[in-house]
N, C-alpha and C positions, 0 to 999 in steps of 0.2 A: 776336129771339134769334138767328136764323140769320145775320144780318148781323154780330152780335157774335162768333159762332164763326168766321165767315169772316175777320174782321179779326184775331182772335187767331191763326188759322192762318197768315195772311199774315205777320204779325209774326214768328212763330216760324220760318217758312220763310226769311224774310229774315235773321233772326239767324243761323241755321245756314248759310245760303248765303254769308254774309260771313265765316264763321269761317276764320281764317288762323292759321298758327303764331305763337305769341306770342314776342316777343323777351325773352330772359332778361336780368335785370340783370347787371352785371359783378360780379367778385369784389372790386371796389374801391368801398366805400360812399362814400368822399370824392369819387371821380370821378363817381359817380351823383348825388350831391347837387349838385355843381358843374354837371353837365349840366342838371339840373332847374332850377337857379337861372338859367342862361343861357337856357333855353327860356322860362321865365316872363318874363325881361327882354326877350325879343324877340317876345313875343306881344302882339297888338293888343288893341283894345277887345272886351269881351264881346258876343257875339251870341246871340240866342234860337234862331235856326234857320240852317242851312246846307243849301242844295240842291245836290246833286252832279249834274253834267250827264253824268257817266260813272261806271261802277263804281269803287269805292274802289280805290286802287292797293295799299294795305297799311296796317299799323299797327304800333306798338311800345308795349308796356306799359312805361312809364317807372318807375312804382312803384304802390303800392296805390291811390293817389288820382289818378293822371295817366296818360292814354293819348294817344299822338300818332297821329293818323289822317292818312295820306298820301292826298290826293286825286289827286295826280300825283307824279312823282319830285321836283318842284320846288315843290309847294304842300302845306302841312300845317296841321292844326288841332290845337291842344292842348285836350284835354277834361279838365276838373277834375271828379272824381267825388265824390259825397257820401260823407263818412266813415261807414263802417259795417262791421260784422263780415263782411258778404258780400264786401267788397272786400279784406279783409286778405291773402288769399292769391292775389290776381289776378296778381301778377308771377311766381308759381310755376306758373300754369296752362299746359298744353300748347297749348291753343287758347282763344280767346275769340271771341264773336260780338258784333256790334253791331246792336241792334234799331233799324231805321230804316225808317219807312214812306215810301213814294214817294221813295226815295233822299234823304231829308232827315234830318239830325241835328237834334235839338231838345232844349231844356232842359225842356219841359213834360212830355214822356213818353218821353224817350230813355234807353236803358240799355245798359251793357256787360254781357254775360253770360258767366260763367266756365264751365269744363268741367262742373261739377256743377249747372248751372242757377241758380246764385246771381246775382242781378241787382244791378248797381251803377248808381245813378241819375246821369245826366249833369247837373251843376249849372251849369257854365260852358263855353262854346265860344269859343276865341279863335284867330284866324289867326296863324300864326307867320311872321315874316320869315325864311324859310329861309336866304337868302344871308347876312344879318347874323348869324343864329344860328351857322351853320357857321364864319363868320369869327371870331366871339367864341370858339368852341371851339378853333380853331387858335391864337388868341392866348393862350388859357389853357393850351395844351399838352395838351388832351385829344382832339384830332383832328389827324391828319396831313395 
């Protein structure tokens, strides 16, 4: 029982320790949709786990079902979240946390946590080819 409480405490501490300001979506829904389309097109194969060798660099809430986690300024992972009522307002949260044990994102028990403690389960983790994605955005006219 004590080990379970310690594990829950560690998870909670990590979730709040990784809380960063959430990026708000733009005022242009068409641009946001195109950005997500290009992110998905430049994301690789699904992975069950991702081990970070250093603290996460940052993250962006793309929409209610997608979060972009930056491992470094040049390496990013697209998280697809399970569709649920808990995730509906995620893109309007001031901060979100990412529950990650031992600096590892995973699909078996990984969550993105909103301001009010609502948890969104991570279903898919895919590495984004950041260079190709940014180039595709420039070509589409949504990045300068």
